[in-house]
C-alpha positions in Angstrom: 0.9 11.1 -16.5 4.2 9.6 -15.3 5.3 7.6 -18.3 6.4 9.2 -21.6 4.3 9.0 -24.7 4.2 5.5 -26.2 5.0 3.8 -22.9 2.8 1.1 -21.4 1.9 1.3 -17.7 0.3 -1.8 -16.3 0.2 -4.1 -13.3 1.6 -7.6 -13.6 -1.9 -9.2 -13.8 -3.1 -6.6 -16.3 -0.2 -7.5 -18.5 -1.0 -11.2 -18.1 -4.6 -10.5 -18.9 -3.7 -8.6 -22.1 -1.4 -11.3 -23.4 -3.9 -14.0 -22.5 -6.7 -12.2 -24.4 -4.3 -11.6 -27.3 -3.8 -15.3 -27.6 -7.6 -15.8 -27.7 -8.3 -16.6 -24.1 -11.1 -15.0 -22.1 -10.4 -15.0 -18.3 -13.4 -15.3 -15.9 -12.5 -13.1 -12.9 -15.5 -14.5 -11.0 -13.6 -17.7 -10.6 -11.3 -18.0 -7.6 -8.4 -19.3 -9.7 -8.6 -16.6 -12.5 -5.4 -14.8 -11.5 -3.4 -18.0 -11.1 -4.6 -19.2 -14.5 -3.3 -16.1 -16.3 -0.1 -16.2 -14.3 0.5 -19.8 -15.5 -0.2 -18.7 -19.1 2.4 -15.8 -18.7 4.9 -18.3 -17.5 4.4 -21.0 -20.1 3.8 -19.0 -23.2 6.4 -16.6 -24.7 5.2 -13.1 -25.6 4.7 -12.3 -29.3 7.5 -10.2 -30.9 5.1 -7.2 -30.9 4.9 -7.3 -27.1 8.6 -6.9 -26.5 10.2 -3.7 -25.1 13.3 -1.7 -25.2 13.1 -0.9 -21.5 11.3 -2.5 -18.5 10.8 -0.8 -15.1 9.4 -2.9 -12.3 8.1 -0.9 -9.3 7.1 -2.5 -5.9 9.4 -5.4 -6.8 9.2 -6.7 -3.2 5.6 -7.8 -3.9 6.4 -9.8 -7.0 6.6 -13.5 -6.9 9.9 -15.1 -7.9 8.1 -16.9 -10.7 7.2 -13.6 -12.3 10.8 -12.5 -12.9 11.7 -14.7 -15.9 8.4 -13.9 -17.9 9.0 -10.2 -17.4 12.6 -10.3 -18.5 11.5 -12.3 -21.5 9.6 -9.2 -22.7 12.9 -7.4 -23.3 14.5 -7.1 -26.7 18.1 -8.5 -26.8 19.6 -5.1 -26.2 16.9 -3.9 -23.7 17.4 -2.6 -20.2 15.7 -3.5 -17.0 15.2 -1.5 -13.7 14.0 -3.3 -10.6 12.7 -1.0 -7.8 11.8 -2.4 -4.4 11.5 -1.4 -0.8 12.3 -4.2 1.7 10.4 -2.3 4.4 7.2 -2.6 2.3 7.5 -6.4 2.0 4.3 -7.3 3.8 4.0 -10.8 2.2 7.3 -12.1 3.6 8.5 -12.9 0.1 12.2 -13.7 -0.5 14.4 -11.1 -2.1 14.7 -11.8 -5.8 18.1 -12.9 -7.0 19.5 -10.4 -9.5 23.1 -11.6 -10.0 25.3 -9.1 -11.9 22.8 -6.2 -11.5 24.1 -2.8 -10.4 22.6 -2.0 -7.0 21.8 1.4 -5.5 20.4 1.8 -2.0 18.6 4.9 -0.7 16.5 5.5 2.4 15.3 9.0 1.8 11.5 9.5 2.0 10.4 12.2 -0.5 6.7 11.9 0.2 6.0 12.2 3.9 6.5 15.3 6.1 9.2 15.7 8.7 7.0 14.8 11.7 5.9 11.5 10.1 9.5 10.5 9.1 10.8 11.4 12.6 8.2 9.0 14.2 9.0 6.3 11.7 12.7 6.7 12.5 12.0 6.2 16.2 9.8 3.1 15.5 12.5 1.6 13.2 15.3 2.7 15.6 17.3 4.2 12.9 19.2 7.5 12.6 17.2 10.5 11.3 16.4 10.4 7.6 14.0 13.3 7.6 16.8 15.5 6.2 15.3 18.5 4.4 11.8 17.1 4.4 9.1 19.8 4.8 7.0 20.3 7.8 3.5 18.8 7.6 0.3 19.2 9.5 1.4 17.0 12.4 0.8 13.5 13.8 -2.0 12.7 16.2 -2.5 9.5 18.2 -5.9 8.3 19.5 -6.0 5.2 21.7 -8.9 2.7 21.9 -9.6 -0.2 24.3 -12.4 -2.1 22.6 -14.3 -2.5 19.3 -16.8 0.2 20.1 -14.1 2.6 21.1 -12.2 1.8 17.8 -15.2 3.0 15.8 -15.6 6.1 17.9 -11.9 7.0 17.8 -11.9 6.6 14.0 -14.9 8.9 13.6 -13.1 11.4 15.9 -10.1 11.2 13.7 -12.2 11.9 10.6 -13.8 14.8 12.3 -10.5 16.3 13.3 -9.2 15.9 9.7 -12.2 17.6 8.3 -11.8 20.3 10.9 -8.2 20.8 9.9 -9.4 21.6 6.3 -9.0 18.3 4.6 -11.7 17.3 2.2 -12.9 13.7 2.0 -11.4 13.4 -1.5 -7.9 14.1 -0.1 -8.2 11.6 2.7 -7.5 7.9 3.1 -8.6 5.5 5.8 -6.1 2.8 6.1 -6.8 -0.3 8.2 -3.9 -2.2 9.8 -5.8 -5.5 9.3 -6.4 -7.2 6.0 -9.8 -7.0 4.4 -10.9 -10.5 5.6 -10.2 -9.7 9.3 -11.0 -6.0 9.4 -14.0 -4.8 11.6 -14.6 -2.1 8.9 -15.2 -4.5 6.0 -19.0 -5.0 6.6 -19.6 -1.3 6.9 -21.0 0.9 4.2 -20.9 4.0 6.4 -18.9 5.3 9.3 -21.1 7.8 11.1 -22.0 10.4 8.4 -19.4 9.2 6.0 -20.2 7.0 3.0 -17.3 4.6 2.5 -15.8 3.7 -0.8 -14.6 0.2 -0.1 -13.3 -2.8 -2.2 -16.1 -5.4 -2.5 -13.9 -8.4 -3.0 -15.2 -8.7 -6.6 -13.6 -7.9 -9.9 -15.1 -6.7 -13.2 -14.8 -8.4 -16.6 -11.4 -6.8 -17.2 -10.0 -7.8 -13.8 -10.4 -4.4 -12.2 -11.5 -4.2 -8.5 -15.1 -3.2 -7.9 -15.8 -0.6 -5.1 -18.9 0.4 -3.3 -20.3 3.9 -3.8 -18.9 6.5 -1.4 -16.7 9.5 -1.2 -14.3 8.3 1.5 -11.8 5.7 0.4 -11.1 2.9 3.0 -8.9 -0.1 2.4 -6.3 -2.2 4.1 -2.6 -1.4 4.4 -1.9 -4.3 2.0 -4.0 -2.9 -0.8 -3.1 0.8 -0.5 0.6 0.3 -1.0 1.7 2.6 -3.7 -1.0 5.1 -3.0 -0.9 8.3 -0.9 -3.1 11.2 0.3 -2.6 14.5 2.0 -4.4 13.2 5.1 -4.3 9.6 6.3 -6.3 8.0 9.1 -4.4 4.8 10.0 -6.8 2.8 12.1 -7.3 -0.6 13.7 -3.6 -0.7 14.7 -3.3 -3.6 17.1 -0.4 -5.9 18.0 1.1 -7.2 21.2 4.7 -7.2 20.2 6.5 -4.6 18.0 8.1 -7.3 15.8 9.4 -6.9 12.2 6.0 -7.6 10.7 4.4 -4.9 12.8 7.1 -2.4 12.0 6.7 -3.0 8.2 2.9 -2.5 8.4 3.4 0.6 10.4 5.9 1.9 7.9 3.7 1.2 4.9 0.6 2.8 6.5 2.3 5.8 7.9 4.1 6.7 4.7 0.8 7.0 2.8 0.5 10.4 4.4 1.9 13.4 2.5 0.7 16.1 5.0 -1.1 14.8 8.1 -1.3 11.5 9.9 -3.7 10.3 12.5 -3.1 7.0 14.2 -5.9 5.1 15.9 -4.2 2.5 18.0 -5.1 -0.1 20.6 -4.0 0.3 24.2 -1.7 -2.7 24.0 -0.1 -1.6 20.8 0.4 1.8 22.3 2.1 0.2 25.3 4.3 -1.9 22.9 5.4 1.2 21.1 6.3 2.8 24.5 9.0 5.4 24.2 8.7 5.5 20.4 5.5 7.5 20.9 6.9 9.6 23.8 6.8 12.9 21.9 3.3 12.3 20.6 0.2 13.2 22.7 -2.2 10.3 23.0 -5.8 11.4 22.9 -9.0 9.8 24.1 -11.4 11.3 21.6 
């Protein structure tokens, strides 16, 4: 448990849902506009006095819409304090930075999750000075290259075999796809070789929670796994023609999910685009 006793930990939409139900509403998450409806309620209806707080901490602020800021600050008591935590490099939705005039600002680039090898590779990709500092050594970074959809699946299965061979259990592994769920070649799959996949179905339960398939190997897109981590990450379906800002941010998010070992499954054209950034990594062919 991260928060102290008595604190409330929730996502923005869970908070919207709770207040909406408290006002007598019953959202239907089978409807496509369910989340926009409870967002609108949160914006238009002030929170009851019993739902106001002494302190508000917003994490992953770069993913919040500008329209969410005012309703959140309205939950503070008159003498309350607010903290806004965000990472511009994890802004995958190209949302504008939130205006916070008069707020005290502190910037830090240290990565306290990922091992030294991962941070060093990220530094090369982002073309910045070393930030690994006193980060601990991990279990290394591997790169597997694919040329076509069939090879993508084979290289990904190879990556999983290597991870298991290195001693990682499926429960301590994440498979992260570079593409969003709607475009990913992995979305229709329930299995990948001998591995049963635990994947988001695109549906939500009655309380707005995501519904997953049965399986013991979690797979999801880089967009949905932000904020999560695992000892071993297989970051697959990495494909782009140009190493632009969007590609750099997606690489940053996916790679920093790993706390010990990282295996990249990358297309040949993306591998070429990365060029010298991968010079010290050994590309494999499975």
